[in-house]
C-alpha positions in Angstrom: -4.1 4.7 -14.5 -1.0 5.8 -16.4 2.1 3.6 -16.3 5.4 4.7 -17.7 7.4 2.0 -19.6 10.7 3.6 -18.7 9.7 3.6 -15.1 8.7 -0.1 -15.4 12.2 -0.8 -16.8 13.7 0.3 -13.5 12.2 -2.9 -12.0 12.5 -5.2 -15.0 15.3 -5.3 -17.5 13.3 -6.0 -20.6 13.4 -4.9 -24.3 10.0 -6.0 -25.5 8.1 -3.6 -27.8 5.4 -1.6 -26.1 2.6 -3.3 -28.1 3.9 -6.7 -26.8 3.9 -5.5 -23.2 0.4 -4.0 -23.7 -0.9 -7.3 -25.0 0.6 -9.2 -22.1 -0.7 -6.8 -19.5 -4.2 -7.1 -21.0 -4.0 -10.9 -20.8 -3.1 -10.5 -17.1 -6.2 -8.6 -16.4 -4.6 -5.1 -16.6 -6.4 -3.9 -19.7 -4.4 -1.5 -21.7 -6.7 1.0 -23.3 -4.1 3.1 -25.1 -0.3 3.5 -25.4 0.7 7.2 -25.7 4.2 8.6 -26.5 5.9 11.1 -24.2 8.8 13.3 -25.0 10.4 15.5 -22.3 10.7 18.2 -25.0 7.8 18.1 -27.4 9.0 17.2 -30.9 12.2 15.8 -29.5 14.3 18.6 -31.1 14.0 16.8 -34.4 15.3 19.0 -37.2 17.3 21.1 -34.9 21.0 21.1 -35.7 24.2 22.8 -34.5 25.0 25.9 -36.5 28.3 27.8 -36.6 27.7 31.5 -37.2 30.3 32.6 -39.8 29.2 36.2 -40.2 26.7 38.6 -38.6 25.9 41.9 -40.2 23.3 44.6 -39.6 20.1 44.1 -41.7 20.0 46.8 -44.4 16.3 47.6 -43.8 15.9 47.0 -40.0 17.9 48.4 -37.1 17.1 45.5 -34.7 17.7 42.6 -37.2 20.9 40.9 -38.2 21.7 39.0 -41.3 23.9 35.9 -40.6 25.5 33.2 -42.6 25.5 29.9 -40.7 27.4 26.6 -41.4 24.9 23.8 -40.6 27.1 21.0 -42.0 25.9 21.3 -45.6 27.9 22.3 -48.7 26.6 25.8 -48.6 26.1 28.0 -45.5 22.6 29.3 -44.8 21.5 32.9 -44.8 19.3 33.4 -41.7 17.8 36.7 -40.5 17.9 36.9 -36.7 16.4 39.4 -34.3 18.3 38.3 -31.1 20.6 41.0 -29.7 23.2 38.5 -28.6 23.8 36.7 -31.9 27.5 37.1 -33.0 30.0 35.6 -35.4 31.8 32.6 -34.0 29.0 31.2 -32.0 27.6 27.7 -32.1 23.8 27.9 -32.1 20.7 25.7 -32.5 19.2 26.1 -35.9 15.8 25.0 -37.0 16.0 24.0 -40.6 13.3 24.6 -43.2 10.5 22.0 -42.6 11.2 21.6 -38.9 8.2 21.7 -36.5 8.4 23.7 -33.4 5.9 24.2 -30.6 4.9 27.4 -28.8 4.4 27.6 -25.0 0.8 26.5 -25.5 1.8 23.4 -27.4 0.7 24.7 -30.8 2.8 23.6 -33.7 4.3 25.8 -36.3 6.6 24.9 -39.2 9.8 26.7 -40.2 9.5 27.9 -43.8 11.7 29.8 -46.2 10.9 33.5 -45.6 11.7 37.0 -46.6 12.1 39.5 -43.8 12.3 43.1 -44.8 13.3 42.0 -48.3 16.1 39.7 -47.2 15.6 36.0 -47.6 16.0 33.7 -44.6 16.5 29.9 -44.7 15.8 28.8 -41.2 15.7 30.0 -37.6 18.3 30.5 -34.9 16.5 29.5 -31.7 16.1 30.8 -28.2 15.7 28.4 -25.2 11.9 28.8 -25.0 11.5 28.2 -28.7 13.0 24.8 -28.3 11.0 23.9 -25.2 14.2 23.8 -23.1 13.3 26.6 -20.7 11.5 29.9 -20.4 14.2 32.3 -21.4 13.6 34.5 -24.4 16.4 37.0 -23.6 18.3 35.9 -26.7 19.4 32.9 -28.8 20.7 29.8 -27.0 24.5 29.7 -27.3 25.9 26.1 -27.4 29.2 24.6 -26.5 31.9 25.8 -28.8 33.3 22.3 -29.3 30.1 21.0 -31.1 30.3 20.0 -34.7 28.1 22.0 -37.3 25.3 19.9 -38.5 25.2 17.6 -35.5 21.8 16.9 -33.9 21.1 19.2 -31.0 18.9 16.5 -29.4 22.0 14.5 -28.7 23.4 17.3 -26.5 20.4 17.5 -24.3 18.8 14.7 -22.2 15.6 14.3 -24.2 13.6 11.5 -22.7 11.4 9.4 -25.0 8.9 7.2 -23.2 5.7 5.2 -23.8 2.8 5.4 -21.4 0.3 2.6 -20.9 -3.3 3.8 -20.1 -4.7 1.0 -18.0 -8.4 0.7 -17.2 -7.9 -0.6 -13.7 -10.8 -2.4 -12.0 -11.6 -1.8 -8.3 -10.5 -5.3 -7.3 -6.9 -4.7 -8.5 -5.7 -2.3 -5.9 -2.5 -4.4 -5.8 -1.6 -3.1 -9.2 -2.1 0.7 -8.5 1.5 1.5 -8.9 4.5 0.9 -11.1 5.9 -1.7 -8.6 2.6 -3.5 -8.5 2.3 -3.5 -12.3 5.9 -4.7 -12.6 5.2 -7.7 -10.3 2.3 -8.8 -12.5 4.3 -8.2 -15.6 7.2 -10.4 -14.3 4.8 -13.2 -13.5 3.4 -13.0 -17.1 6.9 -12.9 -18.6 7.9 -16.1 -16.6 4.7 -17.8 -17.9 5.9 -16.8 -21.4 9.3 -18.5 -20.7 11.2 -15.2 -20.0 13.2 -15.3 -16.8 13.6 -11.8 -15.5 14.7 -10.4 -12.1 12.4 -8.1 -10.2 14.8 -5.3 -9.0 13.9 -4.0 -5.5 14.4 -0.3 -4.9 17.5 0.3 -2.8 17.2 1.9 0.7 21.0 1.8 1.3 21.3 5.5 1.5 18.8 5.9 4.3 20.4 6.5 7.6 19.6 8.2 10.9 22.1 11.0 11.6 20.5 12.5 14.7 17.4 12.4 16.8 17.1 16.0 17.9 13.9 16.7 16.1 11.4 14.3 17.7 7.7 14.5 17.2 5.5 12.1 19.2 2.5 10.4 17.6 -0.7 9.4 19.3 -3.3 7.4 17.4 -6.7 7.8 19.1 -8.7 5.9 16.5 -6.8 2.7 15.6 -9.8 1.3 13.6 -9.5 4.1 11.1 -5.7 4.2 11.3 -4.3 0.7 11.9 -0.8 1.9 11.3 0.7 5.4 11.3 4.4 6.1 10.9 6.4 9.3 10.6 10.0 10.5 10.3 11.5 13.9 10.6 14.0 15.2 8.1 16.1 18.3 8.9 18.1 20.7 6.8 15.7 20.7 3.8 16.4 23.0 0.9 13.3 23.5 -1.3 14.3 23.5 -5.0 13.4 22.0 -8.3 13.6 18.2 -8.6 16.2 16.5 -10.7 15.3 16.3 -14.4 14.9 12.5 -14.4 12.3 12.7 -11.6 10.4 15.5 -13.3 10.3 13.4 -16.5 8.8 10.4 -14.6 6.0 12.6 -13.2 5.4 14.5 -16.4 5.1 11.2 -18.4 2.1 10.2 -16.2 0.5 13.6 -16.4 1.7 15.2 -13.1 3.2 18.7 -13.0 6.4 18.9 -11.0 6.4 21.5 -8.2 9.4 21.1 -6.0 11.7 18.4 -4.6 9.6 17.7 -1.5 6.2 17.5 -3.2 7.6 15.7 -6.2 9.3 12.9 -4.2 6.1 12.2 -2.3 4.2 11.9 -5.6 7.0 9.8 -7.0 7.0 7.3 -4.1 3.2 7.1 -4.3 3.1 6.2 -8.0 6.1 4.0 -7.7 5.2 1.9 -4.7 1.5 2.6 -4.2 2.1 4.1 -0.8 0.8 7.7 -0.3 3.1 10.0 1.7 2.5 13.5 3.1 5.0 16.1 4.1 4.3 18.5 6.9 6.4 21.5 7.7 7.8 20.3 11.0 8.2 23.8 12.4 4.5 24.4 12.0 3.5 21.4 14.2 2.7 22.3 17.7 3.2 19.5 20.2 2.5 15.9 19.2 0.7 14.4 16.1 -2.8 13.2 17.0 -4.7 10.9 14.6 -8.4 11.3 15.5 -11.8 12.6 14.5 -12.9 16.1 15.6 -16.2 17.8 16.3 -18.7 18.2 13.5 -18.6 21.6 11.9 -14.9 22.3 12.8 -13.5 24.7 10.1 -10.4 23.6 8.2 -8.6 25.3 5.3 -7.1 22.8 2.8 -4.1 23.4 0.5 -6.4 24.7 -2.2 -7.2 27.6 0.1 -10.8 26.5 0.6 -12.3 26.5 4.1 -14.2 23.3 4.7 -16.6 22.2 7.4 -15.5 18.9 8.8 -17.8 15.9 9.4 -17.6 14.1 12.7 -16.4 10.9 10.9 -13.6 12.6 9.0 -10.3 11.2 10.3 -7.9 14.1 10.8 -4.2 14.5 11.5 -4.0 17.1 14.2 -1.5 18.7 16.6 -2.2 20.2 20.0 -3.8 23.3 18.4 -6.1 21.6 15.8 -6.4 19.8 12.4 -3.4 19.7 10.0 -4.6 17.3 7.3 -7.6 15.2 6.2 -6.1 11.7 6.6 -5.3 10.1 3.3 -7.1 12.8 1.3 -5.6 16.3 1.4 -3.3 18.5 3.4 -3.9 21.7 5.2 -2.8 25.2 4.2 -1.2 26.1 7.5 1.0 23.0 7.8 2.0 22.6 4.1 5.5 22.8 2.7 6.6 26.3 1.5 9.7 28.1 0.3 10.7 28.8 3.9 10.5 25.1 4.9 13.7 23.8 6.5 12.4 20.7 8.3 9.7 18.2 7.5 7.7 15.5 9.2 7.1 12.8 6.6 3.9 10.7 7.1 3.5 7.1 5.9 0.3 5.4 7.0 -2.4 2.8 6.4 -5.8 4.3 6.8 -9.2 2.6 6.6 -10.0 2.8 2.9 -13.7 3.2 3.4 -13.2 6.1 5.7 -10.8 7.8 3.3 -13.1 7.5 0.3 -16.1 8.7 2.3 -14.2 11.8 3.4 -13.0 12.4 -0.1 -16.6 12.2 -1.4 -17.9 14.5 1.3 -15.4 17.2 0.5 -15.4 16.6 -3.3 -11.6 15.9 -3.2 -10.7 13.2 -5.8 -7.0 12.9 -5.1 -4.5 10.2 -6.1 -3.8 9.6 -2.4 -7.5 8.8 -1.6 -7.7 6.5 -4.7 -4.6 4.6 -3.5 -5.6 4.3 0.1 
């Protein structure tokens, strides 16, 4: 299990070093097997400085290249050969100095060296967005704010997140610690034992409110032994878009790839509080939600576009027309959130853990939700 130290600090205001926290967690029975560093931009933009393009002239031996002189805050401007069509005198630009390590889109490192391009010496590189890991654009160099000072660190101008991630070898008897909240509770107890009084900060729900009740979806639990508690809320007026950068960084730090604001927030809550959530496209639900088992052999296509043959003991979330989701394990293709989604039905439930794990094993679906159920 991966636990982000920055995430833990949302619950506990502490400034201990990561190795001290790792030792305390291990003493508490949450054995830390490794502590890995995470940077939202690989390399942290180290060695990238603000440059002021003083001049930009055509390359004498290449039509598509320019020869620039760039003030990087040193006594002498640098001569840099640049192939970007949008480079121009007067711009503030990111410059990778000689010796700087950059990373390509595959994460492979390469070091900026003094070079000679078509017989003209070049002492650095003016960078595009994708060359810095700040985006995917390679249309031209990245032009910075004109007010920046030459020689200043570019990293300070972008919200580069540096984190440390604890790899915890969690034993099956510690389901209570399968989240950042659960880990923070244990850590607080350990800190108090060590003589450090620290408040456990509860996540706020002050912004939650019910504006209207026009989108109502009834729920019927037909098998309460397999689903002792099932809750849902509808949310209308959804706009599918990328998640805020801070949320994306939380997920990336623990090895999850952000997808969109709806999927990401369900993953965020699951790894923060240990409570799996599932979002259905509310407009694709026909009639009421029914929590039940279905006939053996019923066909069901999951989100990974695989048609599966259901077992008679698989607990399913259904509507009036058939299955929508394997309870606590994996969603269905037909009811999933898509770019056209405008309204969602958000499920939060407690399912029988044995039932969930058996269904996960039967269908070879080793999901985070099934692990946390």
